[in-house]
N, CA, C and O atoms as CSV, one atom per row, in Angstrom:
chain,resi,resn,atom,element,x,y,z
A,1,UNK,N,N,-7.890,-16.999,-14.041
A,1,UNK,CA,C,-6.652,-16.765,-13.033
A,1,UNK,C,C,-7.334,-16.288,-12.207
A,1,UNK,O,O,-8.374,-15.858,-12.705
A,2,UNK,N,N,-7.219,-16.039,-10.402
A,2,UNK,CA,C,-7.677,-15.315,-9.971
A,2,UNK,C,C,-6.842,-14.081,-9.770
A,2,UNK,O,O,-5.627,-14.049,-9.965
A,3,UNK,N,N,-7.470,-13.209,-9.423
A,3,UNK,CA,C,-6.458,-11.888,-8.957
A,3,UNK,C,C,-6.507,-11.479,-7.733
A,3,UNK,O,O,-7.529,-11.693,-7.081
A,4,UNK,N,N,-5.244,-10.702,-7.077
A,4,UNK,CA,C,-5.134,-10.151,-5.982
A,4,UNK,C,C,-3.924,-8.843,-5.658
A,4,UNK,O,O,-2.792,-8.657,-6.104
A,5,UNK,N,N,-4.658,-8.189,-4.809
A,5,UNK,CA,C,-4.102,-6.841,-4.490
A,5,UNK,C,C,-2.788,-7.180,-3.434
A,5,UNK,O,O,-2.915,-8.143,-2.677
A,6,UNK,N,N,-1.519,-6.367,-3.399
A,6,UNK,CA,C,-0.538,-6.909,-2.346
A,6,UNK,C,C,-0.093,-5.716,-1.972
A,6,UNK,O,O,0.560,-4.984,-2.715
A,7,UNK,N,N,-0.475,-5.391,-0.578
A,7,UNK,CA,C,0.005,-4.008,0.284
A,7,UNK,C,C,1.635,-4.569,0.727
A,7,UNK,O,O,1.962,-5.638,1.242
A,8,UNK,N,N,2.341,-3.588,0.374
A,8,UNK,CA,C,3.748,-3.237,0.560
A,8,UNK,C,C,4.103,-2.195,1.444
A,8,UNK,O,O,3.440,-1.167,1.580
A,9,UNK,N,N,5.108,-2.449,2.022
A,9,UNK,CA,C,5.645,-0.962,2.791
A,9,UNK,C,C,7.628,-0.974,2.318
A,9,UNK,O,O,8.447,-1.887,2.423
A,10,UNK,N,N,7.777,0.382,1.833
A,10,UNK,CA,C,9.015,0.584,1.353
A,10,UNK,C,C,9.609,1.356,2.182
A,10,UNK,O,O,9.305,2.543,2.063
A,11,UNK,N,N,10.688,0.981,3.345
A,11,UNK,CA,C,11.547,2.251,3.726
A,11,UNK,C,C,12.427,3.429,2.448
A,11,UNK,O,O,13.412,2.938,1.896
A,12,UNK,N,N,12.152,4.449,2.173
A,12,UNK,CA,C,12.844,5.092,1.232
A,12,UNK,C,C,14.443,5.775,2.142
A,12,UNK,O,O,14.787,5.927,3.314
A,13,UNK,N,N,15.017,6.013,0.833
A,13,UNK,CA,C,16.366,6.546,1.688
A,13,UNK,C,C,16.267,7.948,2.128
A,13,UNK,O,O,15.133,8.356,1.878
A,14,UNK,N,N,16.987,8.832,2.674
A,14,UNK,CA,C,16.648,10.316,3.325
A,14,UNK,C,C,16.054,11.270,1.986
A,14,UNK,O,O,16.514,11.026,0.870
A,15,UNK,N,N,15.104,12.270,2.142
A,15,UNK,CA,C,15.113,13.347,0.925
A,15,UNK,C,C,15.219,14.441,1.325
A,15,UNK,O,O,14.840,14.639,2.480
A,16,UNK,N,N,15.630,15.291,0.738
A,16,UNK,CA,C,15.563,16.953,1.350
A,16,UNK,C,C,14.241,17.120,1.434
A,16,UNK,O,O,13.256,16.988,0.707
A,17,UNK,N,N,14.543,17.510,2.726
A,17,UNK,CA,C,13.119,18.458,2.724
A,17,UNK,C,C,12.380,17.599,4.049
A,17,UNK,O,O,11.372,18.060,4.584
A,18,UNK,N,N,12.970,16.381,4.476
A,18,UNK,CA,C,12.412,15.071,5.199
A,18,UNK,C,C,12.416,15.949,6.721
A,18,UNK,O,O,13.401,16.325,7.357
A,19,UNK,N,N,11.255,16.090,6.982
A,19,UNK,CA,C,11.117,16.372,8.681
A,19,UNK,C,C,11.453,15.490,9.646
A,19,UNK,O,O,12.007,15.825,10.694
A,20,UNK,N,N,11.015,13.866,9.229
A,20,UNK,CA,C,11.434,13.100,10.529
A,20,UNK,C,C,12.518,11.845,10.415
A,20,UNK,O,O,13.107,11.895,9.335
A,21,UNK,N,N,12.831,11.007,11.045
A,21,UNK,CA,C,13.913,10.258,10.287
A,21,UNK,C,C,13.739,9.073,9.370
A,21,UNK,O,O,14.590,8.476,8.711
A,22,UNK,N,N,12.243,8.839,9.493
A,22,UNK,CA,C,12.140,7.806,8.080
A,22,UNK,C,C,10.759,8.452,7.774
A,22,UNK,O,O,9.848,9.058,8.338
A,23,UNK,N,N,11.254,7.811,6.138
A,23,UNK,CA,C,9.995,8.125,4.865
A,23,UNK,C,C,9.888,6.897,4.439
A,23,UNK,O,O,10.758,6.066,4.181
A,24,UNK,N,N,8.255,6.829,4.362
A,24,UNK,CA,C,7.770,4.817,4.307
A,24,UNK,C,C,6.757,5.481,3.400
A,24,UNK,O,O,6.211,6.550,3.672
A,25,UNK,N,N,6.496,4.615,2.056
A,25,UNK,CA,C,5.618,4.602,1.511
A,25,UNK,C,C,5.159,3.027,1.505
A,25,UNK,O,O,5.780,1.965,1.544
A,26,UNK,N,N,3.449,3.472,1.421
A,26,UNK,CA,C,2.821,2.329,1.228
A,26,UNK,C,C,2.363,1.922,-0.735
A,26,UNK,O,O,1.956,2.760,-1.540
A,27,UNK,N,N,2.599,0.488,-1.007
A,27,UNK,CA,C,2.255,0.691,-2.408
A,27,UNK,C,C,1.160,-0.624,-2.284
A,27,UNK,O,O,1.405,-1.616,-1.597
A,28,UNK,N,N,-0.169,-0.426,-3.130
A,28,UNK,CA,C,-0.803,-1.544,-3.826
A,28,UNK,C,C,-0.795,-2.050,-4.688
A,28,UNK,O,O,-1.296,-1.360,-5.576
A,29,UNK,N,N,-0.243,-3.692,-5.272
A,29,UNK,CA,C,0.146,-3.530,-6.494
A,29,UNK,C,C,-0.632,-4.955,-6.896
A,29,UNK,O,O,-0.687,-5.788,-5.991
A,30,UNK,N,N,-1.263,-5.318,-8.231
A,30,UNK,CA,C,-2.740,-6.062,-8.476
A,30,UNK,C,C,-1.785,-7.008,-9.473
A,30,UNK,O,O,-0.975,-6.623,-10.317
A,31,UNK,N,N,-2.102,-8.199,-9.142
A,31,UNK,CA,C,-1.243,-9.531,-9.569
A,31,UNK,C,C,-2.431,-10.723,-10.069
A,31,UNK,O,O,-3.571,-10.506,-9.657
A,32,UNK,N,N,-2.258,-11.748,-10.781
A,32,UNK,CA,C,-2.654,-12.550,-11.245
A,32,UNK,C,C,-2.224,-13.600,-11.024
A,32,UNK,O,O,-1.290,-13.944,-11.750
A,33,UNK,N,N,-2.671,-14.533,-9.994
A,33,UNK,CA,C,-2.155,-15.639,-9.698
A,33,UNK,C,C,-3.002,-17.105,-9.242
A,33,UNK,O,O,-4.196,-17.233,-8.969
A,34,UNK,N,N,-2.120,-17.938,-9.267
A,34,UNK,CA,C,-3.227,-19.009,-8.532
A,34,UNK,C,C,-3.370,-19.236,-7.202
A,34,UNK,O,O,-4.359,-19.913,-6.921
A,35,UNK,N,N,-2.807,-18.941,-6.452
A,35,UNK,CA,C,-3.074,-18.388,-4.991
A,35,UNK,C,C,-2.535,-17.443,-4.659
A,35,UNK,O,O,-1.650,-16.799,-5.222
A,36,UNK,N,N,-3.358,-17.204,-3.109
A,36,UNK,CA,C,-2.838,-15.691,-2.425
A,36,UNK,C,C,-1.411,-16.059,-2.102
A,36,UNK,O,O,-0.714,-15.080,-2.370
A,37,UNK,N,N,-0.754,-16.957,-1.685
A,37,UNK,CA,C,0.428,-17.322,-1.265
A,37,UNK,C,C,1.471,-16.760,-2.690
A,37,UNK,O,O,2.329,-15.905,-2.469
A,38,UNK,N,N,1.295,-17.308,-4.055
A,38,UNK,CA,C,1.823,-16.839,-5.311
A,38,UNK,C,C,1.854,-15.328,-5.257
A,38,UNK,O,O,2.853,-14.630,-5.433
A,39,UNK,N,N,0.585,-14.905,-4.981
A,39,UNK,CA,C,0.631,-13.720,-5.472
A,39,UNK,C,C,1.373,-12.659,-4.608
A,39,UNK,O,O,1.791,-11.571,-5.003
A,40,UNK,N,N,1.486,-13.359,-2.922
A,40,UNK,CA,C,2.329,-12.448,-1.874
A,40,UNK,C,C,4.074,-12.651,-2.380
A,40,UNK,O,O,4.983,-11.864,-2.119
A,41,UNK,N,N,4.185,-14.009,-3.205
A,41,UNK,CA,C,5.362,-13.816,-3.420
A,41,UNK,C,C,5.755,-13.155,-4.733
A,41,UNK,O,O,6.911,-12.737,-4.666
A,42,UNK,N,N,5.255,-12.957,-5.737
A,42,UNK,CA,C,5.485,-12.317,-6.624
A,42,UNK,C,C,5.276,-10.364,-6.117
A,42,UNK,O,O,6.128,-9.503,-6.335
A,43,UNK,N,N,4.139,-10.176,-5.546
A,43,UNK,CA,C,4.738,-8.895,-5.078
A,43,UNK,C,C,5.878,-8.771,-4.103
A,43,UNK,O,O,6.520,-7.721,-4.120
A,44,UNK,N,N,6.253,-9.872,-3.121
A,44,UNK,CA,C,7.606,-9.383,-2.451
A,44,UNK,C,C,8.667,-9.459,-3.418
A,44,UNK,O,O,9.598,-8.698,-3.152
A,45,UNK,N,N,8.827,-10.229,-4.585
A,45,UNK,CA,C,9.542,-9.982,-5.264
A,45,UNK,C,C,10.060,-8.442,-5.724
A,45,UNK,O,O,11.067,-7.761,-5.533
A,46,UNK,N,N,8.710,-8.286,-6.481
A,46,UNK,CA,C,8.605,-6.951,-7.096
A,46,UNK,C,C,8.950,-5.590,-5.855
A,46,UNK,O,O,9.483,-4.507,-6.099
A,47,UNK,N,N,8.663,-5.880,-5.096
A,47,UNK,CA,C,8.693,-4.826,-3.873
A,47,UNK,C,C,10.472,-4.553,-4.129
A,47,UNK,O,O,11.079,-3.652,-4.706
A,48,UNK,N,N,10.923,-5.780,-3.409
A,48,UNK,CA,C,12.420,-6.093,-3.390
A,48,UNK,C,C,13.255,-5.342,-4.618
A,48,UNK,O,O,14.080,-4.446,-4.436
A,49,UNK,N,N,12.854,-5.916,-5.958
A,49,UNK,CA,C,13.593,-5.383,-7.054
A,49,UNK,C,C,13.022,-3.674,-7.015
A,49,UNK,O,O,13.788,-2.712,-7.059
A,50,UNK,N,N,12.235,-3.626,-6.967
A,50,UNK,CA,C,12.020,-1.931,-6.661
A,50,UNK,C,C,12.724,-1.292,-5.627
A,50,UNK,O,O,13.121,-0.157,-5.892
A,51,UNK,N,N,12.943,-1.685,-4.660
A,51,UNK,CA,C,13.427,-1.116,-3.712
A,51,UNK,C,C,15.005,-1.146,-4.010
A,51,UNK,O,O,15.766,-0.243,-3.662
A,52,UNK,N,N,15.424,-2.394,-4.755
A,52,UNK,CA,C,17.022,-1.720,-4.737
A,52,UNK,C,C,17.414,-1.099,-5.950
A,52,UNK,O,O,18.547,-0.644,-6.108
A,53,UNK,N,N,16.321,-1.051,-7.012
A,53,UNK,CA,C,16.774,-0.148,-8.388
A,53,UNK,C,C,17.421,1.642,-7.699
A,53,UNK,O,O,18.377,2.397,-7.883
A,54,UNK,N,N,15.736,1.560,-6.581
A,54,UNK,CA,C,16.012,2.811,-5.852
A,54,UNK,C,C,16.904,3.034,-4.634
A,54,UNK,O,O,17.001,4.183,-4.205
A,55,UNK,N,N,17.451,2.210,-4.140
A,55,UNK,CA,C,18.186,2.502,-3.180
A,55,UNK,C,C,17.270,2.765,-1.538
A,55,UNK,O,O,17.482,3.571,-0.631
A,56,UNK,N,N,16.333,1.802,-1.687
A,56,UNK,CA,C,15.254,1.904,-0.839
A,56,UNK,C,C,15.574,0.554,-0.074
A,56,UNK,O,O,16.732,0.143,-0.162
A,57,UNK,N,N,14.403,-0.382,0.877
A,57,UNK,CA,C,14.471,-1.089,1.688
A,57,UNK,C,C,12.966,-1.576,1.512
A,57,UNK,O,O,12.127,-0.690,1.675
A,58,UNK,N,N,12.568,-2.652,1.252
A,58,UNK,CA,C,11.609,-3.407,0.813
A,58,UNK,C,C,11.449,-4.031,2.243
A,58,UNK,O,O,12.130,-4.983,2.626
A,59,UNK,N,N,10.202,-3.228,3.222
A,59,UNK,CA,C,10.055,-3.896,4.618
A,59,UNK,C,C,9.306,-5.223,4.600
A,59,UNK,O,O,8.428,-5.300,3.740
A,60,UNK,N,N,9.535,-6.556,5.591
A,60,UNK,CA,C,8.949,-7.479,5.395
A,60,UNK,C,C,7.323,-7.386,6.287
A,60,UNK,O,O,7.081,-7.797,7.421
A,61,UNK,N,N,6.600,-6.855,5.530
A,61,UNK,CA,C,5.329,-6.523,5.712
A,61,UNK,C,C,4.617,-6.511,4.374
A,61,UNK,O,O,4.952,-5.753,3.464
A,62,UNK,N,N,3.508,-7.481,4.280
A,62,UNK,CA,C,2.738,-7.682,2.981
A,62,UNK,C,C,1.461,-7.683,3.557
A,62,UNK,O,O,1.544,-8.012,4.741
A,63,UNK,N,N,0.119,-7.409,3.139
A,63,UNK,CA,C,-1.120,-8.103,2.689
A,63,UNK,C,C,-1.461,-8.152,1.755
A,63,UNK,O,O,-1.013,-7.498,0.813
A,64,UNK,N,N,-2.683,-9.221,1.697
A,64,UNK,CA,C,-3.152,-9.390,0.010
A,64,UNK,C,C,-4.612,-9.394,0.405
A,64,UNK,O,O,-4.985,-9.497,1.574
A,65,UNK,N,N,-5.368,-9.284,-0.574
A,65,UNK,CA,C,-6.693,-9.328,-0.352
A,65,UNK,C,C,-6.880,-9.803,-1.884
A,65,UNK,O,O,-6.224,-9.422,-2.854
A,66,UNK,N,N,-7.922,-10.713,-1.857
A,66,UNK,CA,C,-8.654,-11.405,-3.134
A,66,UNK,C,C,-9.508,-10.620,-4.298
A,66,UNK,O,O,-10.556,-10.085,-3.936
A,67,UNK,N,N,-9.319,-10.572,-4.963
A,67,UNK,CA,C,-9.920,-9.846,-5.815
A,67,UNK,C,C,-11.187,-10.411,-6.880
A,67,UNK,O,O,-10.952,-11.002,-7.935
A,68,UNK,N,N,-12.469,-10.116,-6.397
A,68,UNK,CA,C,-13.439,-10.953,-6.728
A,68,UNK,C,C,-13.642,-11.445,-8.143
A,68,UNK,O,O,-14.212,-12.446,-8.576
A,69,UNK,N,N,-12.997,-10.429,-8.749
A,69,UNK,CA,C,-13.230,-10.567,-10.491
A,69,UNK,C,C,-11.810,-11.544,-10.718
A,69,UNK,O,O,-10.762,-11.543,-10.072
A,70,UNK,N,N,-12.202,-12.325,-11.839
A,70,UNK,CA,C,-11.450,-13.604,-12.245
A,70,UNK,C,C,-10.518,-13.281,-13.701
A,70,UNK,O,O,-9.433,-13.721,-14.082
A,71,UNK,N,N,-11.204,-12.590,-14.123
A,71,UNK,CA,C,-11.071,-12.364,-15.678
A,71,UNK,C,C,-11.142,-11.069,-15.886
A,71,UNK,O,O,-11.632,-10.188,-15.181
A,72,UNK,N,N,-10.491,-11.008,-17.151
A,72,UNK,CA,C,-10.489,-9.370,-17.578
A,72,UNK,C,C,-9.488,-8.279,-16.901
A,72,UNK,O,O,-8.759,-8.493,-15.932
A,73,UNK,N,N,-9.599,-7.201,-17.544
A,73,UNK,CA,C,-9.179,-5.813,-16.760
A,73,UNK,C,C,-9.991,-5.826,-15.324
A,73,UNK,O,O,-10.930,-6.478,-14.868
A,74,UNK,N,N,-9.291,-4.957,-14.934
A,74,UNK,CA,C,-10.146,-4.465,-13.240
A,74,UNK,C,C,-10.787,-3.729,-13.788
A,74,UNK,O,O,-10.456,-3.006,-14.728
A,75,UNK,N,N,-12.418,-3.868,-12.953
A,75,UNK,CA,C,-13.285,-2.951,-13.568
A,75,UNK,C,C,-13.040,-1.600,-12.617
A,75,UNK,O,O,-12.501,-1.423,-11.524
A,76,UNK,N,N,-13.663,-0.795,-13.521
A,76,UNK,CA,C,-13.616,0.390,-12.779
A,76,UNK,C,C,-14.379,0.609,-11.425
A,76,UNK,O,O,-15.550,0.237,-11.351
A,77,UNK,N,N,-13.841,1.123,-10.489
A,77,UNK,CA,C,-14.375,0.929,-9.114
A,77,UNK,C,C,-14.219,-0.016,-7.867
A,77,UNK,O,O,-14.394,-0.030,-6.648
A,78,UNK,N,N,-13.623,-1.084,-9.292
A,78,UNK,CA,C,-13.835,-2.252,-8.075
A,78,UNK,C,C,-12.663,-2.658,-6.575
A,78,UNK,O,O,-11.495,-2.279,-6.659
A,79,UNK,N,N,-12.881,-3.011,-5.989
A,79,UNK,CA,C,-12.334,-2.611,-4.672
A,79,UNK,C,C,-11.260,-3.925,-4.884
A,79,UNK,O,O,-11.412,-5.096,-5.230
A,80,UNK,N,N,-9.943,-2.980,-4.435
A,80,UNK,CA,C,-8.605,-3.534,-4.720
A,80,UNK,C,C,-7.704,-4.027,-3.101
A,80,UNK,O,O,-6.787,-4.823,-2.896
A,81,UNK,N,N,-8.436,-3.187,-2.254
A,81,UNK,CA,C,-7.455,-4.091,-0.968
A,81,UNK,C,C,-8.751,-3.326,-0.157
A,81,UNK,O,O,-9.394,-2.302,-0.389
A,82,UNK,N,N,-8.793,-4.359,0.910
A,82,UNK,CA,C,-9.869,-3.762,2.120
A,82,UNK,C,C,-8.904,-4.340,3.464
A,82,UNK,O,O,-8.060,-5.231,3.369
A,83,UNK,N,N,-9.232,-3.654,4.619
A,83,UNK,CA,C,-8.443,-4.011,6.161
A,83,UNK,C,C,-9.316,-3.763,7.099
A,83,UNK,O,O,-9.673,-2.588,7.008
A,84,UNK,N,N,-9.770,-4.249,7.860
A,84,UNK,CA,C,-10.915,-4.259,8.781
A,84,UNK,C,C,-10.076,-3.939,9.965
A,84,UNK,O,O,-9.135,-4.733,9.967
A,85,UNK,N,N,-9.999,-3.073,11.034
A,85,UNK,CA,C,-9.227,-2.763,12.277
A,85,UNK,C,C,-10.145,-2.289,13.357
A,85,UNK,O,O,-10.666,-1.175,13.317
A,86,UNK,N,N,-10.350,-3.200,14.385
A,86,UNK,CA,C,-11.158,-2.516,15.528
A,86,UNK,C,C,-10.072,-1.462,16.534
A,86,UNK,O,O,-8.870,-1.419,16.796
A,87,UNK,N,N,-11.335,-0.672,16.892
A,87,UNK,CA,C,-10.327,0.759,17.573
A,87,UNK,C,C,-11.436,1.641,18.119
A,87,UNK,O,O,-12.360,2.120,17.462
A,88,UNK,N,N,-11.177,1.805,19.600
A,88,UNK,CA,C,-11.634,2.563,20.599
A,88,UNK,C,C,-11.907,4.047,20.315
A,88,UNK,O,O,-12.616,4.744,21.041
A,89,UNK,N,N,-11.102,4.609,18.861
A,89,UNK,CA,C,-10.887,5.891,18.576
A,89,UNK,C,C,-12.493,6.642,17.649
A,89,UNK,O,O,-13.223,6.102,16.818
A,90,UNK,N,N,-12.539,7.784,18.141
A,90,UNK,CA,C,-13.754,8.212,17.474
A,90,UNK,C,C,-13.110,8.293,15.659
A,90,UNK,O,O,-11.944,8.104,15.311
A,91,UNK,N,N,-14.032,8.552,14.963
A,91,UNK,CA,C,-13.818,8.538,13.376
A,91,UNK,C,C,-12.795,9.299,13.099
A,91,UNK,O,O,-11.959,8.739,12.391
A,92,UNK,N,N,-12.471,10.762,13.510
A,92,UNK,CA,C,-12.030,11.798,13.348
A,92,UNK,C,C,-10.541,11.321,13.947
A,92,UNK,O,O,-9.549,11.402,13.222
A,93,UNK,N,N,-10.462,10.881,15.146
A,93,UNK,CA,C,-9.025,10.405,16.056
A,93,UNK,C,C,-8.435,9.493,15.162
A,93,UNK,O,O,-7.226,9.643,14.992
A,94,UNK,N,N,-9.033,8.519,14.507
A,94,UNK,CA,C,-9.062,7.041,13.962
A,94,UNK,C,C,-8.191,7.404,12.466
A,94,UNK,O,O,-7.163,6.784,12.193
A,95,UNK,N,N,-8.711,8.410,11.616
A,95,UNK,CA,C,-8.299,9.160,10.888
A,95,UNK,C,C,-6.639,9.501,10.974
A,95,UNK,O,O,-5.641,8.929,10.536
A,96,UNK,N,N,-6.855,10.659,11.720
A,96,UNK,CA,C,-5.388,11.267,12.434
A,96,UNK,C,C,-4.369,10.442,12.755
A,96,UNK,O,O,-3.172,10.577,12.504
A,97,UNK,N,N,-5.239,9.102,13.640
A,97,UNK,CA,C,-4.006,8.109,13.912
A,97,UNK,C,C,-3.103,7.572,12.914
A,97,UNK,O,O,-1.913,7.270,13.005
A,98,UNK,N,N,-3.927,7.517,11.927
A,98,UNK,CA,C,-3.505,5.971,11.270
A,98,UNK,C,C,-3.312,6.503,9.444
A,98,UNK,O,O,-2.537,6.066,8.593
A,99,UNK,N,N,-4.359,7.583,9.350
A,99,UNK,CA,C,-3.806,7.971,7.883
A,99,UNK,C,C,-3.480,9.542,7.751
A,99,UNK,O,O,-2.975,9.809,6.660
A,100,UNK,N,N,-3.642,10.581,8.562
A,100,UNK,CA,C,-3.562,11.930,8.034
A,100,UNK,C,C,-2.906,12.323,9.763
A,100,UNK,O,O,-3.659,12.711,10.656
A,101,UNK,N,N,-1.581,12.147,9.934
A,101,UNK,CA,C,-0.799,12.317,10.726
A,101,UNK,C,C,-0.261,13.699,10.936
A,101,UNK,O,O,0.225,14.150,11.974
A,102,UNK,N,N,-0.462,14.423,9.539
A,102,UNK,CA,C,0.644,15.288,9.145
A,102,UNK,C,C,1.857,15.323,8.765
A,102,UNK,O,O,2.523,16.283,8.379
A,103,UNK,N,N,2.287,13.611,8.956
A,103,UNK,CA,C,4.068,13.741,8.113
A,103,UNK,C,C,3.376,13.051,7.029
A,103,UNK,O,O,4.206,12.168,6.812
A,104,UNK,N,N,2.238,12.797,6.027
A,104,UNK,CA,C,2.451,12.492,5.062
A,104,UNK,C,C,2.863,13.273,3.944
A,104,UNK,O,O,2.674,14.469,4.164
A,105,UNK,N,N,3.454,12.990,2.602
A,105,UNK,CA,C,3.625,13.671,1.693
A,105,UNK,C,C,2.379,13.723,1.032
A,105,UNK,O,O,2.053,12.662,0.498
A,106,UNK,N,N,1.323,14.995,0.883
A,106,UNK,CA,C,0.033,14.613,0.290
A,106,UNK,C,C,-0.283,15.920,0.172
A,106,UNK,O,O,0.470,16.816,0.555
A,107,UNK,N,N,-1.570,16.140,-0.439
A,107,UNK,CA,C,-1.861,17.533,-0.861
A,107,UNK,C,C,-3.553,17.176,-0.201
A,107,UNK,O,O,-4.020,16.037,-0.186
A,108,UNK,N,N,-4.061,18.029,0.150
A,108,UNK,CA,C,-5.703,17.827,0.990
A,108,UNK,C,C,-6.039,18.437,-0.499
A,108,UNK,O,O,-5.742,19.554,-0.922
A,109,UNK,N,N,-6.810,17.285,-1.231
A,109,UNK,CA,C,-7.505,17.575,-2.373
A,109,UNK,C,C,-8.756,18.937,-2.466
A,109,UNK,O,O,-8.888,19.787,-3.347
A,110,UNK,N,N,-9.684,18.691,-0.985
A,110,UNK,CA,C,-10.652,19.835,-1.160
A,110,UNK,C,C,-9.797,21.315,-1.016
A,110,UNK,O,O,-10.565,22.227,-1.324
A,111,UNK,N,N,-8.862,21.670,-0.758
A,111,UNK,CA,C,-8.355,22.545,-0.774
A,111,UNK,C,C,-7.867,23.454,-2.112
A,111,UNK,O,O,-7.542,24.617,-2.351
A,112,UNK,N,N,-8.004,22.351,-2.730
A,112,UNK,CA,C,-7.686,23.120,-4.089
A,112,UNK,C,C,-8.642,23.281,-5.062
A,112,UNK,O,O,-8.315,23.595,-6.206
A,113,UNK,N,N,-10.081,23.059,-4.660
A,113,UNK,CA,C,-10.541,23.520,-5.664
A,113,UNK,C,C,-10.831,24.758,-5.473
A,113,UNK,O,O,-11.320,25.426,-6.384
């Protein structure tokens, strides 16, 4: 049975220390399904259940990716999601615009060494 990864976006309820109006979580989950559409439906159902339990909202945005390995566990280093986006932004600007805006709740790995 084929495997897929599906990216979902969850809108969280307000948290202490939150500086902006909204807090979003991007999740990538892996699914064994007969088709891409089935994997999306499974991920959508799981995202809605996850959100409901937490008091969050699953947004109507899903992106799926077919995993080339069809059997067994997902191998070490296997690409589980890929998205190509055209842009006129230089690499540093691109990362700042889409992935490192300063509003993420993350730690800079390189500063911890």
